[in-house]
TORPAPA-965244 format. One record per residue: chain; residue in one letter; x, y, z of N, C-alpha, C, CB in turn. Coordinates in Angstrom, 2 decimals, always signed. Each point is the difference from the previous one (the first is absolute). Glycine has a CB too. Layout:
TORPAPA-965244
<site c="A" r="a" n_px="X" n_py="Y" n_pz="Z" ca_px="X" ca_py="Y" ca_pz="Z" c_px="X" c_py="Y" c_pz="Z" cb_px="X" cb_py="Y" cb_pz="Z"/>
...
END
This chain:
TORPAPA-965244
<site c="A" r="m" n_px="-67.26" n_py="+5.40" n_pz="-60.82" ca_px="+1.39" ca_py="+0.29" ca_pz="+0.05" c_px="+0.57" c_py="-0.35" c_pz="+1.37" cb_px="-0.33" cb_py="+1.81" cb_pz="-1.70"/>
<site c="A" r="n" n_px="-0.47" n_py="-1.51" n_pz="+2.73" ca_px="+0.45" ca_py="-0.33" ca_pz="+1.35" c_px="+0.17" c_py="-1.51" c_pz="+0.17" cb_px="-1.16" cb_py="+2.05" cb_pz="+0.86"/>
<site c="A" r="r" n_px="+0.26" n_py="-2.78" n_pz="-1.52" ca_px="+0.09" ca_py="-1.45" ca_pz="+0.08" c_px="+1.27" c_py="-0.49" c_pz="-0.70" cb_px="-2.52" cb_py="-0.18" cb_pz="+0.08"/>
<site c="A" r="t" n_px="+2.87" n_py="+0.76" n_pz="-1.15" ca_px="+1.19" ca_py="-0.40" ca_pz="-0.74" c_px="+1.24" c_py="+0.25" c_pz="+0.85" cb_px="-1.13" cb_py="+0.50" cb_pz="-2.19"/>
<site c="A" r="y" n_px="+1.21" n_py="+0.69" n_pz="+2.81" ca_px="+1.14" ca_py="+0.30" ca_pz="+0.87" c_px="+0.02" c_py="-0.94" c_pz="+1.20" cb_px="-0.07" cb_py="+2.40" cb_pz="-0.73"/>
<site c="A" r="s" n_px="-1.08" n_py="-2.65" n_pz="+1.29" ca_px="-0.07" ca_py="-0.90" ca_pz="+1.15" c_px="+0.45" c_py="-1.40" c_pz="-0.38" cb_px="-1.88" cb_py="+1.35" cb_pz="+0.95"/>
<site c="A" r="a" n_px="+1.48" n_py="-1.81" n_pz="-2.12" ca_px="+0.39" ca_py="-1.33" ca_pz="-0.47" c_px="+1.50" c_py="-0.06" c_pz="-0.25" cb_px="-2.27" cb_py="-0.31" cb_pz="-1.04"/>
<site c="A" r="i" n_px="+2.83" n_py="+1.36" n_pz="+0.44" ca_px="+1.44" ca_py="+0.04" ca_pz="-0.27" c_px="+0.79" c_py="+0.00" c_pz="+1.31" cb_px="-0.43" cb_py="+1.25" cb_pz="-2.15"/>
<site c="A" r="i" n_px="-0.05" n_py="-0.47" n_pz="+3.09" ca_px="+0.67" ca_py="+0.07" ca_pz="+1.30" c_px="-0.09" c_py="-1.36" c_pz="+0.71" cb_px="-0.53" cb_py="+2.47" cb_pz="+0.17"/>
<site c="A" r="a" n_px="-0.64" n_py="-3.10" n_pz="-0.25" ca_px="-0.18" ca_py="-1.31" ca_pz="+0.64" c_px="+0.91" c_py="-1.06" c_pz="-0.64" cb_px="-2.38" cb_py="+0.62" cb_pz="+0.54"/>
<site c="A" r="i" n_px="+2.47" n_py="-0.59" n_pz="-1.87" ca_px="+0.86" ca_py="-0.96" ca_pz="-0.71" c_px="+1.46" c_py="+0.24" c_pz="+0.37" cb_px="-1.66" cb_py="-0.13" cb_pz="-1.90"/>
<site c="A" r="a" n_px="+2.06" n_py="+1.38" n_pz="+1.94" ca_px="+1.38" ca_py="+0.33" ca_pz="+0.36" c_px="+0.30" c_py="-0.44" c_pz="+1.43" cb_px="-0.05" cb_py="+1.96" cb_pz="-1.59"/>
<site c="A" r="a" n_px="-0.89" n_py="-1.73" n_pz="+2.49" ca_px="+0.20" ca_py="-0.38" ca_pz="+1.40" c_px="+0.10" c_py="-1.52" c_pz="+0.13" cb_px="-1.24" cb_py="+2.05" cb_pz="+0.75"/>
<site c="A" r="l" n_px="+0.36" n_py="-2.77" n_pz="-1.43" ca_px="+0.02" ca_py="-1.46" ca_pz="+0.05" c_px="+1.29" c_py="-0.57" c_pz="-0.60" cb_px="-2.50" cb_py="+0.00" cb_pz="-0.13"/>
<site c="A" r="s" n_px="+2.96" n_py="+0.63" n_pz="-0.95" ca_px="+1.26" ca_py="-0.44" ca_pz="-0.61" c_px="+1.15" c_py="+0.21" c_pz="+0.97" cb_px="-0.89" cb_py="+0.55" cb_pz="-2.29"/>
<site c="A" r="g" n_px="+0.87" n_py="+0.58" n_pz="+2.96" ca_px="+1.04" ca_py="+0.30" ca_pz="+0.99" c_px="-0.04" c_py="-0.99" c_pz="+1.16" cb_px="-0.12" cb_py="+2.41" cb_pz="-0.63"/>
<site c="A" r="l" n_px="-1.10" n_py="-2.74" n_pz="+1.08" ca_px="-0.15" ca_py="-0.96" ca_pz="+1.09" c_px="+0.45" c_py="-1.40" c_pz="-0.43" cb_px="-1.91" cb_py="+1.37" cb_pz="+0.91"/>
<site c="A" r="a" n_px="+1.58" n_py="-1.73" n_pz="-2.14" ca_px="+0.40" ca_py="-1.32" ca_pz="-0.50" c_px="+1.52" c_py="-0.08" c_pz="-0.08" cb_px="-2.14" cb_py="-0.19" cb_pz="-1.30"/>
<site c="A" r="a" n_px="+2.78" n_py="+1.25" n_pz="+0.83" ca_px="+1.46" ca_py="+0.02" ca_pz="-0.09" c_px="+0.61" c_py="-0.04" c_pz="+1.40" cb_px="-0.13" cb_py="+1.28" cb_pz="-2.16"/>
<site c="A" r="c" n_px="-0.45" n_py="-0.52" n_pz="+3.06" ca_px="+0.47" ca_py="+0.02" ca_pz="+1.38" c_px="-0.20" c_py="-1.37" c_pz="+0.64" cb_px="-0.53" cb_py="+2.46" cb_pz="+0.18"/>
<site c="A" r="s" n_px="-0.59" n_py="-3.06" n_pz="-0.43" ca_px="-0.29" ca_py="-1.31" ca_pz="+0.55" c_px="+0.99" c_py="-1.05" c_pz="-0.52" cb_px="-2.43" cb_py="+0.64" cb_pz="+0.18"/>
<site c="A" r="q" n_px="+2.74" n_py="-0.59" n_pz="-1.47" ca_px="+0.96" ca_py="-0.94" ca_pz="-0.59" c_px="+1.38" c_py="+0.20" c_pz="+0.61" cb_px="-1.31" cb_py="-0.04" cb_pz="-2.13"/>
<site c="A" r="e" n_px="+1.69" n_py="+1.30" n_pz="+2.31" ca_px="+1.29" ca_py="+0.29" ca_pz="+0.61" c_px="+0.04" c_py="-0.50" c_pz="+1.45" cb_px="+0.24" cb_py="+2.02" cb_pz="-1.49"/>
<site c="A" r="t" n_px="-1.33" n_py="-1.84" n_pz="+2.20" ca_px="-0.10" ca_py="-0.48" ca_pz="+1.38" c_px="+0.11" c_py="-1.51" c_pz="+0.05" cb_px="-1.43" cb_py="+1.97" cb_pz="+0.60"/>
<site c="A" r="q" n_px="+0.75" n_py="-2.64" n_pz="-1.54" ca_px="+0.07" ca_py="-1.45" ca_pz="-0.05" c_px="+1.43" c_py="-0.47" c_pz="-0.32" cb_px="-2.41" cb_py="-0.08" cb_pz="-0.73"/>
<site c="A" r="d" n_px="+3.06" n_py="+0.76" n_pz="-0.20" ca_px="+1.37" ca_py="-0.35" ca_pz="-0.34" c_px="+0.94" c_py="+0.19" c_pz="+1.21" cb_px="-0.45" cb_py="+0.66" cb_pz="-2.39"/>
<site c="A" r="d" n_px="+0.24" n_py="+0.46" n_pz="+3.09" ca_px="+0.81" ca_py="+0.26" ca_pz="+1.19" c_px="-0.24" c_py="-1.07" c_pz="+1.06" cb_px="-0.06" cb_py="+2.47" cb_pz="-0.49"/>
<site c="A" r="a" n_px="-1.18" n_py="-2.86" n_pz="+0.67" ca_px="-0.34" ca_py="-1.02" ca_pz="+1.00" c_px="+0.63" c_py="-1.34" c_pz="-0.39" cb_px="-2.16" cb_py="+1.19" cb_pz="+0.52"/>
<site c="A" r="a" n_px="+2.13" n_py="-1.53" n_pz="-1.79" ca_px="+0.60" ca_py="-1.26" ca_pz="-0.47" c_px="+1.51" c_py="+0.03" c_pz="+0.22" cb_px="-1.84" cb_py="-0.27" cb_pz="-1.71"/>
<site c="A" r="r" n_px="+2.46" n_py="+1.39" n_pz="+1.40" ca_px="+1.44" ca_py="+0.16" ca_pz="+0.18" c_px="+0.36" c_py="-0.11" c_pz="+1.49" cb_px="+0.12" cb_py="+1.46" cb_pz="-2.07"/>
<site c="A" r="t" n_px="-0.92" n_py="-0.83" n_pz="+2.91" ca_px="+0.22" ca_py="-0.07" ca_pz="+1.45" c_px="-0.13" c_py="-1.43" c_pz="+0.50" cb_px="-0.85" cb_py="+2.35" cb_pz="+0.24"/>
<site c="A" r="a" n_px="-0.16" n_py="-3.06" n_pz="-0.73" ca_px="-0.19" ca_py="-1.40" ca_pz="+0.41" c_px="+1.18" c_py="-0.86" c_pz="-0.45" cb_px="-2.49" cb_py="+0.30" cb_pz="-0.14"/>
<site c="A" r="d" n_px="+3.01" n_py="-0.07" n_pz="-1.06" ca_px="+1.17" ca_py="-0.74" ca_pz="-0.48" c_px="+1.21" c_py="+0.26" c_pz="+0.88" cb_px="-0.89" cb_py="+0.11" cb_pz="-2.33"/>
<site c="A" r="l" n_px="+1.11" n_py="+1.16" n_pz="+2.68" ca_px="+1.14" ca_py="+0.34" ca_pz="+0.85" c_px="-0.15" c_py="-0.60" c_pz="+1.39" cb_px="+0.30" cb_py="+2.12" cb_pz="-1.29"/>
<site c="A" r="a" n_px="-1.52" n_py="-2.09" n_pz="+1.82" ca_px="-0.24" ca_py="-0.60" ca_pz="+1.32" c_px="+0.26" c_py="-1.50" c_pz="-0.05" cb_px="-1.71" cb_py="+1.78" cb_pz="+0.53"/>
<site c="A" r="g" n_px="+1.28" n_py="-2.42" n_pz="-1.61" ca_px="+0.26" ca_py="-1.44" ca_pz="-0.16" c_px="+1.49" c_py="-0.29" c_pz="-0.06" cb_px="-2.17" cb_py="-0.23" cb_pz="-1.20"/>
<site c="A" r="d" n_px="+2.92" n_py="+1.07" n_pz="+0.50" ca_px="+1.45" ca_py="-0.17" ca_pz="-0.08" c_px="+0.64" c_py="+0.15" c_pz="+1.38" cb_px="-0.03" cb_py="+0.89" cb_pz="-2.36"/>
<site c="A" r="d" n_px="-0.46" n_py="+0.10" n_pz="+3.13" ca_px="+0.52" ca_py="+0.20" ca_pz="+1.36" c_px="-0.29" c_py="-1.20" c_pz="+0.88" cb_px="-0.31" cb_py="+2.47" cb_pz="-0.26"/>
<site c="A" r="i" n_px="-0.89" n_py="-3.00" n_pz="+0.17" ca_px="-0.38" ca_py="-1.16" ca_pz="+0.80" c_px="+0.87" c_py="-1.19" c_pz="-0.35" cb_px="-2.36" cb_py="+0.85" cb_pz="+0.15"/>
<site c="A" r="e" n_px="+2.58" n_py="-1.06" n_pz="-1.44" ca_px="+0.83" ca_py="-1.12" ca_pz="-0.45" c_px="+1.43" c_py="+0.16" c_pz="+0.51" cb_px="-1.43" cb_py="-0.25" cb_pz="-2.06"/>
<site c="A" r="a" n_px="+1.98" n_py="+1.45" n_pz="+1.97" ca_px="+1.36" ca_py="+0.24" ca_pz="+0.47" c_px="+0.10" c_py="-0.22" c_pz="+1.51" cb_px="+0.36" cb_py="+1.65" cb_pz="-1.88"/>
<site c="A" r="n" n_px="-1.35" n_py="-1.15" n_pz="+2.62" ca_px="+0.01" ca_py="-0.18" ca_pz="+1.46" c_px="-0.13" c_py="-1.47" c_pz="+0.38" cb_px="-1.00" cb_py="+2.29" cb_pz="+0.26"/>
<site c="A" r="a" n_px="+0.18" n_py="-3.03" n_pz="-0.99" ca_px="-0.16" ca_py="-1.43" ca_pz="+0.28" c_px="+1.31" c_py="-0.73" c_pz="-0.23" cb_px="-2.42" cb_py="+0.13" cb_pz="-0.65"/>
<site c="A" r="a" n_px="+3.15" n_py="+0.26" n_pz="-0.38" ca_px="+1.30" ca_py="-0.63" ca_pz="-0.27" c_px="+0.98" c_py="+0.27" c_pz="+1.13" cb_px="-0.41" cb_py="+0.23" cb_pz="-2.46"/>
<site c="A" r="v" n_px="+0.42" n_py="+1.00" n_pz="+2.95" ca_px="+0.90" ca_py="+0.36" ca_pz="+1.10" c_px="-0.39" c_py="-0.77" c_pz="+1.26" cb_px="+0.35" cb_py="+2.30" cb_pz="-0.98"/>
<site c="A" r="v" n_px="-1.63" n_py="-2.37" n_pz="+1.27" ca_px="-0.46" ca_py="-0.73" ca_pz="+1.19" c_px="+0.38" c_py="-1.47" c_pz="-0.11" cb_px="-1.91" cb_py="+1.62" cb_pz="+0.29"/>
<site c="A" r="g" n_px="+1.75" n_py="-2.19" n_pz="-1.48" ca_px="+0.37" ca_py="-1.40" ca_pz="-0.21" c_px="+1.48" c_py="-0.23" c_pz="+0.27" cb_px="-1.82" cb_py="-0.20" cb_pz="-1.68"/>
<site c="A" r="e" n_px="+2.66" n_py="+1.12" n_pz="+1.23" ca_px="+1.44" ca_py="-0.13" ca_pz="+0.23" c_px="+0.33" c_py="+0.12" c_pz="+1.48" cb_px="+0.44" cb_py="+0.95" cb_pz="-2.27"/>
<site c="A" r="v" n_px="-1.10" n_py="-0.04" n_pz="+2.97" ca_px="+0.24" ca_py="+0.16" ca_pz="+1.43" c_px="-0.41" c_py="-1.26" c_pz="+0.76" cb_px="-0.37" cb_py="+2.49" cb_pz="-0.21"/>
<site c="A" r="i" n_px="-0.77" n_py="-3.06" n_pz="-0.15" ca_px="-0.45" ca_py="-1.24" ca_pz="+0.65" c_px="+0.97" c_py="-1.14" c_pz="-0.28" cb_px="-2.40" cb_py="+0.76" cb_pz="-0.20"/>
<site c="A" r="e" n_px="+2.88" n_py="-0.85" n_pz="-1.03" ca_px="+0.95" ca_py="-1.05" ca_pz="-0.36" c_px="+1.30" c_py="+0.14" c_pz="+0.79" cb_px="-1.00" cb_py="-0.10" cb_pz="-2.31"/>
<site c="A" r="e" n_px="+1.52" n_py="+1.31" n_pz="+2.43" ca_px="+1.22" ca_py="+0.22" ca_pz="+0.76" c_px="-0.23" c_py="-0.32" c_pz="+1.48" cb_px="+0.72" cb_py="+1.78" cb_pz="-1.64"/>
<site c="A" r="g" n_px="-1.87" n_py="-1.41" n_pz="+2.17" ca_px="-0.32" ca_py="-0.32" ca_pz="+1.39" c_px="-0.07" c_py="-1.50" c_pz="+0.23" cb_px="-1.26" cb_py="+2.15" cb_pz="+0.17"/>
<site c="A" r="a" n_px="+0.69" n_py="-2.87" n_pz="-1.11" ca_px="-0.08" ca_py="-1.46" ca_pz="+0.11" c_px="+1.39" c_py="-0.62" c_pz="-0.03" cb_px="-2.27" cb_py="+0.03" cb_pz="-1.10"/>
<site c="A" r="k" n_px="+3.14" n_py="+0.49" n_pz="+0.24" ca_px="+1.38" ca_py="-0.50" ca_pz="-0.06" c_px="+0.72" c_py="+0.25" c_pz="+1.33" cb_px="+0.06" cb_py="+0.40" cb_pz="-2.49"/>
<site c="A" r="d" n_px="-0.23" n_py="+0.81" n_pz="+3.03" ca_px="+0.66" ca_py="+0.34" ca_pz="+1.27" c_px="-0.52" c_py="-0.90" c_pz="+1.12" cb_px="+0.28" cb_py="+2.39" cb_pz="-0.77"/>
<site c="A" r="a" n_px="-1.59" n_py="-2.62" n_pz="+0.79" ca_px="-0.59" ca_py="-0.85" ca_pz="+1.04" c_px="+0.50" c_py="-1.43" c_pz="-0.12" cb_px="-2.03" cb_py="+1.46" cb_pz="+0.03"/>
<site c="A" r="a" n_px="+2.11" n_py="-1.98" n_pz="-1.25" ca_px="+0.49" ca_py="-1.36" ca_pz="-0.21" c_px="+1.45" c_py="-0.12" c_pz="+0.47" cb_px="-1.57" cb_py="-0.28" cb_pz="-1.95"/>
<site c="A" r="g" n_px="+2.38" n_py="+1.29" n_pz="+1.65" ca_px="+1.39" ca_py="-0.01" ca_pz="+0.45" c_px="+0.11" c_py="+0.03" c_pz="+1.51" cb_px="+0.63" cb_py="+1.16" cb_pz="-2.09"/>
<site c="A" r="a" n_px="-1.46" n_py="-0.35" n_pz="+2.74" ca_px="+0.02" ca_py="+0.09" ca_pz="+1.46" c_px="-0.44" c_py="-1.33" c_pz="+0.63" cb_px="-0.48" cb_py="+2.47" cb_pz="-0.15"/>
<site c="A" r="v" n_px="-0.53" n_py="-3.10" n_pz="-0.40" ca_px="-0.45" ca_py="-1.30" ca_pz="+0.52" c_px="+1.10" c_py="-1.04" c_pz="-0.16" cb_px="-2.40" cb_py="+0.58" cb_pz="-0.55"/>
<site c="A" r="s" n_px="+3.03" n_py="-0.60" n_pz="-0.60" ca_px="+1.08" ca_py="-0.95" ca_pz="-0.26" c_px="+1.16" c_py="+0.22" c_pz="+0.97" cb_px="-0.67" cb_py="-0.10" cb_pz="-2.41"/>
<site c="A" r="e" n_px="+1.05" n_py="+1.33" n_pz="+2.60" ca_px="+1.08" ca_py="+0.33" ca_pz="+0.92" c_px="-0.36" c_py="-0.38" c_pz="+1.43" cb_px="+0.71" cb_py="+1.87" cb_pz="-1.51"/>
<site c="A" r="g" n_px="-1.94" n_py="-1.59" n_pz="+1.90" ca_px="-0.46" ca_py="-0.37" ca_pz="+1.35" c_px="+0.01" c_py="-1.50" c_pz="+0.20" cb_px="-1.40" cb_py="+2.04" cb_pz="+0.05"/>
<site c="A" r="a" n_px="+0.99" n_py="-2.80" n_pz="-1.05" ca_px="+0.00" ca_py="-1.46" ca_pz="+0.09" c_px="+1.43" c_py="-0.52" c_pz="+0.13" cb_px="-2.12" cb_py="-0.11" cb_pz="-1.35"/>
<site c="A" r="a" n_px="+3.04" n_py="+0.68" n_pz="+0.60" ca_px="+1.40" ca_py="-0.42" ca_pz="+0.09" c_px="+0.57" c_py="+0.32" c_pz="+1.37" cb_px="+0.28" cb_py="+0.36" cb_pz="-2.46"/>
<site c="A" r="n" n_px="-0.61" n_py="+0.81" n_pz="+3.00" ca_px="+0.48" ca_py="+0.37" ca_pz="+1.33" c_px="-0.58" c_py="-0.94" c_pz="+1.07" cb_px="+0.21" cb_py="+2.39" cb_pz="-0.75"/>
<site c="A" r="l" n_px="-1.46" n_py="-2.75" n_pz="+0.61" ca_px="-0.64" ca_py="-0.90" ca_pz="+0.96" c_px="+0.65" c_py="-1.38" c_pz="-0.06" cb_px="-2.15" cb_py="+1.26" cb_pz="-0.23"/>
<site c="A" r="e" n_px="+2.40" n_py="-1.76" n_pz="-0.96" ca_px="+0.64" ca_py="-1.30" ca_pz="-0.16" c_px="+1.38" c_py="+0.02" c_pz="+0.65" cb_px="-1.27" cb_py="-0.41" cb_pz="-2.14"/>
<site c="A" r="q" n_px="+2.04" n_py="+1.47" n_pz="+1.91" ca_px="+1.34" ca_py="+0.12" ca_pz="+0.58" c_px="-0.09" c_py="+0.06" c_pz="+1.52" cb_px="+0.80" cb_py="+1.19" cb_pz="-2.06"/>
<site c="A" r="h" n_px="-1.74" n_py="-0.45" n_pz="+2.59" ca_px="-0.18" ca_py="+0.13" ca_pz="+1.45" c_px="-0.35" c_py="-1.35" c_pz="+0.62" cb_px="-0.75" cb_py="+2.40" cb_pz="-0.30"/>
<site c="A" r="i" n_px="-0.11" n_py="-3.15" n_pz="-0.36" ca_px="-0.39" ca_py="-1.31" ca_pz="+0.52" c_px="+1.20" c_py="-0.95" c_pz="-0.01" cb_px="-2.36" cb_py="+0.35" cb_pz="-0.82"/>
<site c="A" r="e" n_px="+3.13" n_py="-0.35" n_pz="-0.26" ca_px="+1.16" ca_py="-0.87" ca_pz="-0.09" c_px="+1.05" c_py="+0.36" c_pz="+1.04" cb_px="-0.45" cb_py="-0.28" cb_pz="-2.44"/>
<site c="A" r="e" n_px="+0.66" n_py="+1.56" n_pz="+2.67" ca_px="+0.98" ca_py="+0.43" ca_pz="+1.01" c_px="-0.45" c_py="-0.37" c_pz="+1.40" cb_px="+0.69" cb_py="+1.88" cb_pz="-1.49"/>
<site c="A" r="g" n_px="-1.98" n_py="-1.85" n_pz="+1.75" ca_px="-0.53" ca_py="-0.29" ca_pz="+1.33" c_px="-0.22" c_py="-1.49" c_pz="+0.25" cb_px="-1.07" cb_py="+2.21" cb_pz="-0.06"/>
<site c="A" r="d" n_px="+1.18" n_py="-3.03" n_pz="-0.94" ca_px="-0.25" ca_py="-1.44" ca_pz="+0.16" c_px="+1.29" c_py="-0.68" c_pz="+0.43" cb_px="-1.82" cb_py="+0.05" cb_pz="-1.76"/>
<site c="A" r="k" n_px="+2.02" n_py="-0.19" n_pz="+3.07" ca_px="+1.21" ca_py="-0.59" ca_pz="+0.54" c_px="-0.21" c_py="-1.47" c_pz="+0.39" cb_px="+0.69" cb_py="+2.26" cb_pz="+0.82"/>
<site c="A" r="e" n_px="-1.90" n_py="-2.72" n_pz="-0.82" ca_px="-0.28" ca_py="-1.38" ca_pz="+0.39" c_px="+0.24" c_py="-0.93" c_pz="-1.17" cb_px="-1.68" cb_py="+0.80" cb_pz="+1.67"/>
<site c="A" r="s" n_px="+2.15" n_py="-1.97" n_pz="-1.36" ca_px="+0.10" ca_py="-1.01" ca_pz="-1.04" c_px="-1.26" c_py="-0.85" c_pz="+0.05" cb_px="+2.54" cb_py="-0.03" cb_pz="+0.12"/>
<site c="A" r="s" n_px="-3.00" n_py="-0.34" n_pz="-1.25" ca_px="-1.22" ca_py="-0.78" ca_pz="-0.02" c_px="+0.28" c_py="-1.43" c_pz="+0.41" cb_px="-0.93" cb_py="+1.47" cb_pz="-1.80"/>
<site c="A" r="g" n_px="+0.02" n_py="-2.06" n_pz="+2.49" ca_px="+0.11" ca_py="-1.38" ca_pz="+0.45" c_px="-1.25" c_py="-0.75" c_pz="-0.40" cb_px="+1.49" cb_py="+0.67" cb_pz="+1.92"/>
<site c="A" r="p" n_px="-1.56" n_py="-1.92" n_pz="-1.54" ca_px="-1.19" ca_py="-0.76" ca_pz="-0.37" c_px="-1.23" c_py="+0.51" c_pz="+0.74" cb_px="+1.44" cb_py="-2.00" cb_pz="-0.44"/>
<site c="A" r="a" n_px="-2.51" n_py="+2.07" n_pz="-0.24" ca_px="-1.25" ca_py="+0.45" ca_pz="+0.59" c_px="-0.89" c_py="-1.20" c_pz="+0.25" cb_px="+0.17" cb_py="+2.23" cb_pz="-1.18"/>
<site c="A" r="p" n_px="-0.84" n_py="-2.26" n_pz="+2.31" ca_px="-0.88" ca_py="-1.14" ca_pz="+0.31" c_px="-1.30" c_py="+0.09" c_pz="-0.79" cb_px="+0.99" cb_py="-0.14" cb_pz="+2.30"/>
<site c="A" r="i" n_px="-0.90" n_py="-0.15" n_pz="-3.58" ca_px="-1.16" ca_py="+0.14" ca_pz="-0.87" c_px="-1.08" c_py="-1.02" c_pz="+0.33" cb_px="+1.50" cb_py="+0.88" cb_pz="-1.77"/>
<site c="A" r="l" n_px="-1.09" n_py="-2.14" n_pz="+2.01" ca_px="-0.98" ca_py="-1.05" ca_pz="+0.24" c_px="-0.43" c_py="-0.08" c_pz="+1.45" cb_px="+0.98" cb_py="-1.24" cb_pz="-1.89"/>
<site c="A" r="g" n_px="-0.23" n_py="+1.85" n_pz="+2.77" ca_px="-0.36" ca_py="-0.04" ca_pz="+1.40" c_px="+0.54" c_py="-1.22" c_pz="+0.71" cb_px="-2.01" cb_py="+1.26" cb_pz="-0.56"/>
<site c="A" r="d" n_px="+2.84" n_py="-2.07" n_pz="-0.09" ca_px="+0.53" ca_py="-1.21" ca_pz="+0.62" c_px="+0.90" c_py="+0.31" c_pz="+1.19" cb_px="-0.13" cb_py="-1.13" cb_pz="-2.23"/>
<site c="A" r="d" n_px="+0.85" n_py="+2.20" n_pz="+2.17" ca_px="+0.94" ca_py="+0.29" ca_pz="+1.09" c_px="-0.38" c_py="+1.27" c_pz="+0.75" cb_px="+1.79" cb_py="-1.14" cb_pz="-1.31"/>
<site c="A" r="l" n_px="-3.03" n_py="+1.49" n_pz="+1.31" ca_px="-0.42" ca_py="+1.22" ca_pz="+0.69" c_px="+0.23" c_py="-0.10" c_pz="+1.50" cb_px="-1.70" cb_py="+0.38" cb_pz="-1.78"/>
<site c="A" r="n" n_px="+1.46" n_py="-1.53" n_pz="+2.37" ca_px="+0.13" ca_py="-0.16" ca_pz="+1.45" c_px="+1.18" c_py="-0.89" c_pz="+0.36" cb_px="-2.47" cb_py="+0.31" cb_pz="+0.21"/>
<site c="A" r="s" n_px="+3.46" n_py="-0.37" n_pz="-1.03" ca_px="+1.13" ca_py="-0.88" ca_pz="+0.26" c_px="+0.79" c_py="+0.42" c_pz="+1.21" cb_px="+0.11" cb_py="-0.47" cb_pz="-2.41"/>
<site c="A" r="d" n_px="-0.19" n_py="+1.72" n_pz="+2.79" ca_px="+0.74" ca_py="+0.50" ca_pz="+1.14" c_px="-0.76" c_py="-0.20" c_pz="+1.32" cb_px="+1.07" cb_py="+1.66" cb_pz="-1.51"/>
<site c="A" r="k" n_px="-2.27" n_py="-2.16" n_pz="+1.46" ca_px="-0.83" ca_py="-0.21" ca_pz="+1.18" c_px="+0.06" c_py="-1.47" c_pz="+0.41" cb_px="-1.54" cb_py="+1.91" cb_pz="-0.67"/>
<site c="A" r="a" n_px="+1.38" n_py="-2.15" n_pz="+1.93" ca_px="-0.02" ca_py="-1.36" ca_pz="+0.50" c_px="-1.29" c_py="-0.69" c_pz="-0.43" cb_px="+1.44" cb_py="+0.66" cb_pz="+1.97"/>
<site c="A" r="a" n_px="-1.37" n_py="-1.91" n_pz="-2.19" ca_px="-1.18" ca_py="-0.76" ca_pz="-0.40" c_px="-0.99" c_py="-0.06" c_pz="+1.14" cb_px="+1.39" cb_py="-1.37" cb_pz="-1.59"/>
<site c="A" r="p" n_px="-2.68" n_py="+1.45" n_pz="+1.32" ca_px="-0.99" ca_py="-0.06" ca_pz="+1.09" c_px="-0.02" c_py="-1.40" c_pz="+0.62" cb_px="-1.40" cb_py="+1.77" cb_pz="-1.15"/>
<site c="A" r="n" n_px="+0.99" n_py="-1.80" n_pz="+2.39" ca_px="-0.09" ca_py="-1.29" ca_pz="+0.70" c_px="-1.12" c_py="-0.83" c_pz="-0.59" cb_px="+0.89" cb_py="+1.04" cb_pz="+2.10"/>
<site c="A" r="d" n_px="-0.55" n_py="-2.27" n_pz="-2.37" ca_px="-1.01" ca_py="-0.90" ca_pz="-0.57" c_px="-0.77" c_py="-0.72" c_pz="+1.04" cb_px="+1.39" cb_py="-0.26" cb_pz="-1.94"/>
END
């Protein structure tokens, strides 16, 4: 009789543990799904922040380049003249050496 009660108690305990284990597994799966959703949402936000930062940086570079071009044009007061590319007239202002 003691064995029968012990067996019944053991079966009941194992059934309870199996049910508890299944519930724990379900909770863990649900938690993992929610964590995955959070990670996905955070990745989307980070992607948007990076994209906006890249747009802002591109705009700043473009504006800086335009300002530099304007500054160079305003500061360029010299008129361009012929450049001695071939070297034919490099020493034209010097007296010819004695032969």
